[in-house]
C-alpha positions in Angstrom: 101.8 109.2 119.5 103.7 106.2 121.5 105.3 103.7 118.6 103.3 100.4 118.1 106.1 98.6 116.8 108.0 95.4 118.5 110.9 97.9 118.6 109.1 100.4 121.1 106.7 98.8 123.2 108.4 100.5 126.3 108.9 103.9 124.5 106.8 106.9 126.0 104.0 108.3 123.7 101.6 110.7 121.0 110.2 111.0 112.5 126.0 114.1 100.8 126.5 117.4 102.1 125.7 118.7 98.9 124.1 122.3 98.1 121.0 122.0 100.1 119.5 124.6 97.8 119.6 122.0 94.8 118.0 119.2 96.9 115.3 121.5 98.6 113.6 122.6 95.2 110.5 120.4 96.2 110.3 121.8 99.4 108.5 125.9 99.4 110.0 127.6 102.1 107.8 131.1 103.5 109.6 133.9 103.5 108.0 135.2 106.7 110.1 136.6 109.6 110.7 133.5 112.5 108.2 134.4 115.5 110.1 132.8 117.8 113.9 133.9 118.3 116.6 131.3 117.2 119.9 131.0 119.0 122.6 129.8 116.6 126.3 128.9 117.9 128.9 127.6 115.5 130.5 124.6 117.2 134.2 125.1 118.0 135.6 122.4 115.7 105.1 91.5 109.9 101.8 90.4 110.9 98.6 90.2 108.4 95.8 92.9 108.1 93.4 92.5 111.3 89.9 92.0 110.6 87.3 94.3 112.6 86.9 92.8 115.7 85.7 93.4 119.5 87.4 92.4 122.3 84.6 91.6 125.1 81.2 91.1 123.1 80.1 90.5 119.6 80.2 93.2 116.5 77.8 95.6 116.3 75.5 95.4 113.0 77.0 95.7 110.0 75.8 99.2 108.9 76.5 101.5 111.5 74.7 105.0 110.9 75.3 108.1 112.6 72.8 110.7 112.6 74.4 114.3 113.5 73.1 117.1 115.4 71.7 119.8 113.8 74.3 122.4 111.4 77.8 122.3 113.5 78.2 126.0 112.2 76.0 126.9 115.0 78.3 126.0 117.4 81.1 128.3 118.3 84.0 127.0 116.9 86.7 125.3 119.5 84.6 126.1 122.3 81.9 124.1 124.3 78.5 124.4 122.8 75.6 124.4 125.3 72.8 126.0 122.8 70.8 122.7 122.5 68.4 120.8 125.2 69.3 117.5 125.5 65.5 117.1 126.3 64.2 118.5 122.9 66.4 116.3 120.8 64.7 113.2 119.1 66.4 109.9 120.5 68.5 109.3 117.3 70.1 112.6 117.7 73.3 113.5 119.4 74.3 116.9 120.9 77.2 118.6 119.7 79.5 119.6 122.8 82.5 121.1 121.3 83.5 121.9 117.5 86.7 122.9 115.9 85.5 124.0 112.2 89.4 125.6 111.8 88.0 129.1 110.5 91.2 129.9 111.8 94.4 128.9 114.0 92.7 129.6 117.5 95.8 129.6 119.7 93.8 130.2 122.8 92.1 126.6 121.7 95.4 125.2 120.3 98.7 125.7 122.5 101.9 124.7 120.5 104.4 122.6 121.7 107.8 124.1 121.4 110.5 121.3 122.2 113.6 119.6 121.0 112.3 116.4 122.6 111.9 114.5 119.4 108.6 113.3 120.8 110.5 110.7 122.9 110.0 108.2 120.2 113.8 109.3 118.6 112.2 111.2 115.9 113.7 113.5 113.7 112.0 116.8 113.9 112.0 119.9 116.2 108.3 121.1 117.5 107.5 124.6 117.2 104.7 127.5 116.7 105.7 128.5 113.3 103.4 129.6 110.2 105.7 127.7 108.2 104.5 124.4 109.9 100.9 124.8 111.0 98.6 127.1 109.3 95.0 127.3 108.3 93.7 128.1 105.0 89.9 128.0 103.4 88.5 125.7 106.6 91.4 123.4 107.0 94.4 123.0 109.1 97.5 121.8 107.7 100.5 120.7 109.7 103.6 120.6 107.5 107.0 119.5 107.9 109.8 121.4 106.8 113.7 121.3 106.2 115.7 122.8 108.8 118.9 123.3 106.4 116.2 125.4 104.1 116.2 128.3 107.0 119.7 127.7 108.3 122.2 126.1 105.6 123.4 123.2 105.6 126.5 123.7 107.5 124.3 124.3 110.6 123.3 121.1 110.8 126.9 120.3 111.5 127.9 123.1 113.5 124.9 124.5 115.1 122.6 124.8 117.8 118.7 125.2 117.6 116.6 126.5 120.2 113.5 128.7 120.2 112.9 131.6 123.0 109.2 130.1 123.6 110.2 126.5 124.4 108.0 125.1 126.8 108.6 121.2 127.3 112.5 120.1 127.7 114.9 119.9 126.1 114.8 122.8 124.5 118.2 122.7 122.6 119.1 120.5 119.3 123.4 120.9 119.2 125.4 119.3 116.8 127.9 116.9 117.8 127.7 112.9 117.7 124.4 113.3 115.5 123.3 116.5 113.4 120.7 119.2 114.7 117.2 117.9 113.9 117.2 118.2 110.4 113.1 118.5 110.4 111.0 121.6 111.8 107.1 120.2 112.4 104.3 121.0 114.8 102.4 119.7 117.4 99.4 121.2 118.9 96.9 120.4 121.6 94.2 121.4 123.6 95.2 121.0 127.4 93.9 124.1 129.2 91.0 124.8 126.8 89.0 121.3 126.1 89.0 117.6 127.6 86.1 115.8 127.7 85.2 112.5 129.3 82.7 110.0 127.1 81.3 110.6 124.1 81.4 110.5 120.0 84.4 112.0 118.1 84.5 112.7 114.3 87.6 113.7 113.0 87.6 114.7 109.1 91.3 114.4 107.9 93.4 113.8 105.1 96.3 111.8 106.0 100.6 113.1 104.5 102.2 111.1 102.0 105.9 111.0 101.9 108.3 108.8 103.1 109.4 108.6 106.9 106.3 110.8 107.8 104.6 109.9 110.7 101.1 111.8 111.0 99.0 111.3 114.4 95.5 112.4 115.8 95.4 111.0 119.4 94.2 112.0 123.1 96.3 112.2 126.3 95.0 112.3 129.8 94.3 115.6 131.2 95.9 114.9 134.3 98.1 111.6 135.2 95.5 110.6 137.9 96.8 106.9 137.9 100.2 108.0 136.9 102.8 109.1 134.5 102.6 107.1 130.4 100.9 104.8 130.1 99.2 104.7 133.7 96.8 107.2 132.9 96.3 105.7 129.2 96.5 106.9 125.8 94.3 106.8 122.7 95.3 107.2 119.2 92.4 108.0 116.9 94.4 107.5 113.9 98.4 106.8 113.0 99.8 106.2 109.8 103.2 105.4 108.1 102.8 107.7 104.8 105.4 105.3 102.8 103.8 104.9 99.5 105.5 101.2 99.5 106.6 100.0 102.7 106.1 96.4 103.9 107.5 94.0 106.4 110.2 91.5 105.6 107.3 89.0 104.5 105.8 91.8 102.3 102.8 92.9 104.4 101.7 96.5 103.6 102.9 99.2 106.4 102.4 102.3 104.3 99.8 105.0 103.5 97.2 102.2 102.5 97.1 101.2 106.7 95.5 103.1 109.3 95.7 101.8 113.0 93.7 102.9 116.3 95.1 102.3 119.6 94.8 102.0 123.4 98.1 102.3 125.4 98.2 101.2 128.7 100.0 100.0 131.5 101.6 100.5 135.2 104.4 101.9 133.7 106.3 102.7 130.4 108.2 99.2 131.0 104.5 97.7 130.6 103.2 99.2 127.7 100.4 96.8 126.6 98.7 98.0 123.1 98.5 94.6 120.7 95.3 93.8 122.6 93.6 97.0 121.9 95.2 97.5 118.5 92.8 97.5 115.2 94.1 98.4 111.5 92.4 99.1 108.2 94.0 98.1 105.1 93.0 99.8 101.5 95.7 97.1 100.0 93.9 95.2 97.3 90.8 97.6 97.1 92.3 100.9 96.0 93.2 104.3 97.2 95.2 105.2 100.6 94.6 107.8 103.3 96.0 110.3 101.5 93.8 110.3 98.5 91.8 112.9 100.2 89.8 113.2 103.1 88.5 110.4 105.5 86.3 110.6 108.3 87.6 108.8 111.6 85.4 108.3 114.7 85.2 106.9 118.4 82.4 105.9 120.6 83.3 106.2 124.5 80.9 105.4 127.1 81.3 104.0 130.7 81.3 100.4 129.3 83.0 100.3 126.1 85.3 102.0 123.6 84.3 101.6 119.4 86.4 102.9 116.4 85.5 103.7 112.6 86.4 104.9 109.6 84.7 105.9 106.9 81.2 104.9 108.7 82.7 101.4 109.1 83.4 99.5 112.3 87.2 98.7 112.7 87.3 97.4 116.4 86.3 97.9 120.2 86.5 96.8 123.4 83.6 96.4 125.8 84.7 97.0 129.7 87.4 93.6 130.2 86.3 91.4 133.6 89.0 92.1 135.7 89.4 95.4 134.4 92.3 96.6 131.9 94.7 95.3 134.9 93.5 91.8 134.5 93.3 92.1 130.9 96.8 93.2 130.3 98.0 90.5 132.6 99.5 92.8 135.2 98.3 90.3 138.1 100.9 88.4 137.0 103.4 90.5 135.9 104.5 92.5 137.2 102.2 92.0 140.2 101.4 94.0 143.2 98.5 96.5 143.7 95.9 97.0 140.8 96.7 100.9 140.0 93.3 101.1 138.8 91.3 98.9 141.4 89.4 102.6 142.6 88.5 103.4 139.1 85.4 102.8 137.0 85.2 99.7 134.5 87.0 101.4 131.8 89.8 102.6 133.9 92.2 104.2 133.4 89.5 105.6 130.4 87.6 107.1 132.7 88.9 110.3 133.1 88.9 113.5 130.8 91.2 113.3 128.0 92.4 116.3 125.5 93.3 116.0 121.8 96.7 116.3 120.0 97.7 116.7 116.6 101.4 116.4 115.2 103.3 115.4 112.2 106.7 113.7 113.4 109.3 112.3 110.8 111.2 109.2 111.5 111.1 107.8 114.6 110.9 104.2 116.4 107.7 103.9 114.3 109.7 102.8 111.4 111.7 99.6 112.6 114.9 98.3 111.1 114.0 95.4 108.8 111.4 96.3 106.5 111.5 97.2 103.0 110.7 100.3 101.2 110.6 100.7 97.6 112.3 102.2 95.9 114.6 103.4 98.1 115.5 101.6 101.6 115.3 103.5 105.2 117.8 105.6 104.9 118.8 105.1 108.5 119.2 101.9 111.1 119.0 102.0 114.8 122.2 100.6 115.3 124.0 103.8 114.3 125.0 106.2 116.6 123.8 109.3 114.2 120.4 108.0 112.4 119.7 112.0 111.9 123.0 112.2 110.2 122.1 108.9 108.2 118.5 110.2 107.1 119.6 113.7 106.3 122.6 112.6 103.9 120.8 110.3 102.0 117.8 112.9 101.7 117.8 112.0 97.7 116.1 108.8 98.7 112.8 110.3 100.5 112.9 113.9 99.4 111.5 113.4 96.4 108.4 111.6 97.8 108.0 114.8 99.9 105.9 118.2 98.3 104.5 121.2 100.2 100.8 120.1 100.2 100.6 116.6 100.0 103.1 116.1 102.8 100.8 118.1 104.9 98.2 116.4 107.1 94.8 118.0 106.8 92.4 118.5 109.3 88.6 119.7 108.3 87.1 119.4 111.4 86.9 117.9 114.9 83.5 117.6 116.5 82.7 115.8 119.7 79.2 114.7 120.5 77.9 113.6 123.8 77.5 109.8 124.4 
């Protein structure tokens, strides 16, 4: 979920003190006991929307029809599916190889990241494993951001230290100091260790959250950093949105919940993160509706020779294996030069190794650059501040009314992977 804004092309990829109680009435707080121990220590003191496009070849026919395999309910939930014999399928059918229908939140399949790393994009949340932030209801996964002060009080943000004893990615501690403790709690889950795949067709049915400065993402990371650390081994963003209802560039181009994007990230190191050449968007501005108005279908077709993205069965964009590979496409033969780190890979390297799924809801972060316009209230922080989280929190009356417990959650109905 690497930020794809001019302010963060090098970022690693995948958000006044008054009574908190009165400000938080819009957010429901569960009375469940925390599943992880908490250590609390008091301190001593503008671009226009892109038309569907394809790199390396002509676009496919206007109508893309995907015929699904037989009833996916016959596939084990969150497990590889081996019940169908490929040789017995009609040629226009694809074999379902893995399915997650979210009948329950299976923690043998989905690992929660527990970390104060802030997503490495200066986001405002602490990711944890807590059913207030990730849960399944009626066959749908919900990932819901909540307020730290709703659990620990407003003073804790300014004087406390937050750490969960099941932290699995450093840093593990968020401490008050120049800035406050992370004001948001949320969830990031992944299938690393349970499911990864190479090539196939992905179909995800999901609804994006609504609420200012929320950043949801459904994306994929490499099972192993075969070609090196991010982004040398690649990143695949199936869908990202900014959940603001009315967010525009300085020039007035919408960048809010009515626009989604799919992106490939690649480069020799974090200083050379290329994505603009492999970024595709669809805007519903002027059409009506947005990506929080209900479920939408996000798809990716991935083979050893091409990658294509679709939303609601409409072709979004794609890329054929580029001549000279992604090294040549990114201009890395000239800058920074040196050895092609993908020269021994396939035509789509670094996208020729197994990837796993990541689902998360961030808040704040570099995905929201300075200079953009938000209605009715401006961005409550800027990146020149030494305490952006404090600024964000103390101006919560600007953004908190746009949140609600259910509507500000990302909903995922299912994820299905078919063979290619």
